[in-house]
N, C-alpha and C positions, 0 to 999 in steps of 0.2 A: 294048535295050535294054537291059532285065530279063533276058534270056534268060544277056547273057553276063555279066553280074554275079553271077548266080543265088545260087551259091560263097560269094559272102562275102555278102551279104544275108543269109544261110539263117547264116552266121556270124558277123556280127554280134546277132540276131535271137536265137542260141544261147548269148551268152557278153555285148551287150550293150559289148564296149573295139571302140577304133575306135585307129588308125596312129597317135596323137597323141605318146603317150610315145616313140613311138618318133620320130617330127618334132622335139622336143623334143630329143635328143639328138643332134639333126642338126644341132640349131638350135646347140648346147653346138658340136657338132668341129668346125663352119665359122665358130667363133668363133677357136675354135681356130685354126683354117688359118692365119686373117682375122694373129694374134697372131705367129705365132711362127713369120710369113713369113721368106723367107730361112736360116731354118736347116736340114739335111736328117738330121738323124735324129732316126728313130720319140721312143726317151725323151725326146728333149725340144719333141715334139709332144702327150707322154703328161706333163710333167711341163704344160705351160701346158696340157690339157683338165683335170688336175685343180683346178689354182690357176683357173680360169675352173669350174666344175663345184662349187666347192665352197664356196667362195663365201668369203671368208675376209677377217675383218678386222685386217687387220697396220695398225692406227693405234694400237694399244691400244703398239707397242715402235715406230713410226714413226709421225711424225708429219705427215710429210711424203709418206703412202700416203695415196691418192685412191679 
């Protein structure tokens, strides 16, 4: 098993970076896919992704926003 992952082990010892950042982006994208269900245009998916990733606070001008 170590032989199969040897290149990855060496890369980690040199950079100390994991794939956590990529997994976080993937989680945001999966959440956007769930919220944008039914929309077919990529622009809509991208807008929902930006809204989720931006964590904007809309309560200042919309008291019903949660």
